Each structure stands twice: as C-alpha cells, then as structure tokens.
C-alpha beads as a LAMMPS data file, in Angstrom:
LAMMPS data file: protein, C-alpha beads

75 atoms
74 bonds

1 atom types
1 bond types

-500.0 500.0 xlo xhi
-500.0 500.0 ylo yhi
-500.0 500.0 zlo zhi

Masses

1 110.0

Atoms # bond

1 1 1 229.559 -179.383 -24.858
2 1 1 232.047 -179.833 -22.107
3 1 1 233.286 -183.361 -21.342
4 1 1 232.483 -183.076 -17.642
5 1 1 228.898 -182.033 -18.463
6 1 1 228.487 -185.017 -20.771
7 1 1 229.866 -187.356 -18.108
8 1 1 227.523 -185.860 -15.501
9 1 1 224.494 -186.272 -17.786
10 1 1 225.453 -189.846 -18.646
11 1 1 225.868 -190.628 -14.949
12 1 1 222.428 -189.224 -14.138
13 1 1 220.966 -191.174 -17.081
14 1 1 222.628 -194.369 -15.850
15 1 1 221.267 -193.892 -12.310
16 1 1 217.726 -193.224 -13.549
17 1 1 217.779 -196.252 -15.846
18 1 1 219.157 -198.457 -13.054
19 1 1 216.350 -197.382 -10.735
20 1 1 213.752 -198.048 -13.443
21 1 1 215.177 -201.521 -14.119
22 1 1 215.184 -202.398 -10.405
23 1 1 211.584 -201.186 -10.061
24 1 1 210.509 -203.255 -13.066
25 1 1 212.164 -206.334 -11.579
26 1 1 210.406 -205.762 -8.248
27 1 1 207.042 -205.353 -9.988
28 1 1 207.627 -208.525 -12.031
29 1 1 208.514 -210.512 -8.890
30 1 1 205.426 -209.233 -7.064
31 1 1 203.215 -210.194 -10.015
32 1 1 204.750 -213.669 -10.183
33 1 1 204.149 -214.209 -6.452
34 1 1 200.518 -213.087 -6.773
35 1 1 199.980 -215.329 -9.815
36 1 1 201.468 -218.231 -7.858
37 1 1 198.966 -217.626 -5.035
38 1 1 196.113 -217.479 -7.545
39 1 1 197.308 -220.720 -9.137
40 1 1 197.366 -222.348 -5.692
41 1 1 193.803 -221.201 -5.046
42 1 1 192.721 -222.559 -8.420
43 1 1 194.432 -225.864 -7.610
44 1 1 192.563 -226.082 -4.279
45 1 1 189.253 -225.183 -5.920
46 1 1 189.771 -227.812 -8.598
47 1 1 190.534 -230.389 -5.928
48 1 1 187.364 -229.453 -4.024
49 1 1 185.242 -229.667 -7.165
50 1 1 186.716 -233.079 -7.967
51 1 1 185.947 -234.395 -4.481
52 1 1 182.397 -233.004 -4.618
53 1 1 181.888 -234.575 -8.031
54 1 1 183.129 -237.891 -6.657
55 1 1 180.793 -237.670 -3.677
56 1 1 177.777 -236.790 -5.818
57 1 1 178.175 -239.788 -8.114
58 1 1 174.822 -241.619 -8.285
59 1 1 176.255 -244.883 -6.953
60 1 1 177.699 -243.179 -3.880
61 1 1 174.573 -241.091 -3.177
62 1 1 172.202 -244.068 -3.437
63 1 1 174.619 -246.225 -1.440
64 1 1 174.668 -243.648 1.363
65 1 1 170.864 -243.359 1.294
66 1 1 170.462 -247.139 1.464
67 1 1 173.037 -247.319 4.264
68 1 1 171.192 -244.624 6.218
69 1 1 167.869 -246.419 5.781
70 1 1 169.395 -249.735 6.879
71 1 1 170.990 -248.175 9.946
72 1 1 167.682 -246.455 10.786
73 1 1 165.776 -249.772 10.500
74 1 1 168.278 -251.509 12.819
75 1 1 167.452 -249.124 15.651

Bonds

1 1 1 2
2 1 2 3
3 1 3 4
4 1 4 5
5 1 5 6
6 1 6 7
7 1 7 8
8 1 8 9
9 1 9 10
10 1 10 11
11 1 11 12
12 1 12 13
13 1 13 14
14 1 14 15
15 1 15 16
16 1 16 17
17 1 17 18
18 1 18 19
19 1 19 20
20 1 20 21
21 1 21 22
22 1 22 23
23 1 23 24
24 1 24 25
25 1 25 26
26 1 26 27
27 1 27 28
28 1 28 29
29 1 29 30
30 1 30 31
31 1 31 32
32 1 32 33
33 1 33 34
34 1 34 35
35 1 35 36
36 1 36 37
37 1 37 38
38 1 38 39
39 1 39 40
40 1 40 41
41 1 41 42
42 1 42 43
43 1 43 44
44 1 44 45
45 1 45 46
46 1 46 47
47 1 47 48
48 1 48 49
49 1 49 50
50 1 50 51
51 1 51 52
52 1 52 53
53 1 53 54
54 1 54 55
55 1 55 56
56 1 56 57
57 1 57 58
58 1 58 59
59 1 59 60
60 1 60 61
61 1 61 62
62 1 62 63
63 1 63 64
64 1 64 65
65 1 65 66
66 1 66 67
67 1 67 68
68 1 68 69
69 1 69 70
70 1 70 71
71 1 71 72
72 1 72 73
73 1 73 74
74 1 74 75
C-alpha cells in the first residue's frame, strides 16, 4: 500500500470519527437539557402535591368550614 493512500484513509477515518464524536456530544447535551426540564416539572409537581396535602389536612379543612359557617352566621 502506498504511503499517500494510507495517509488519505487515515485522514478520512479521523474526520468521520470526529463528526461522530461531535454528534454524540450534541445528543448527550440535548438529553441532559431535556432531563433537566423533566426534573423541574417533577419538582413543581411535588411542590403542588405538598401544598395540596397541607391544605387538605383535617384541621385546616374543619377550620375553614367552621370559619365559613361563622362568617355566614354574622351576615
């Protein structure tokens, strides 16, 4: 095999591998960004569930009912 042919093939191989590595990095970054958005949505959902759970505690519900009845009787 001629030296110039070997150098040409190695150059083509290097270019192809460089493109593949760059594409893999881009795909990994896109996946990380999407996972970060999903984690943010999960964080917001967890916060909403916690606030709903706090609001539906029996003491708070009965306190609100009693407060509504008292304010209705005052009218």
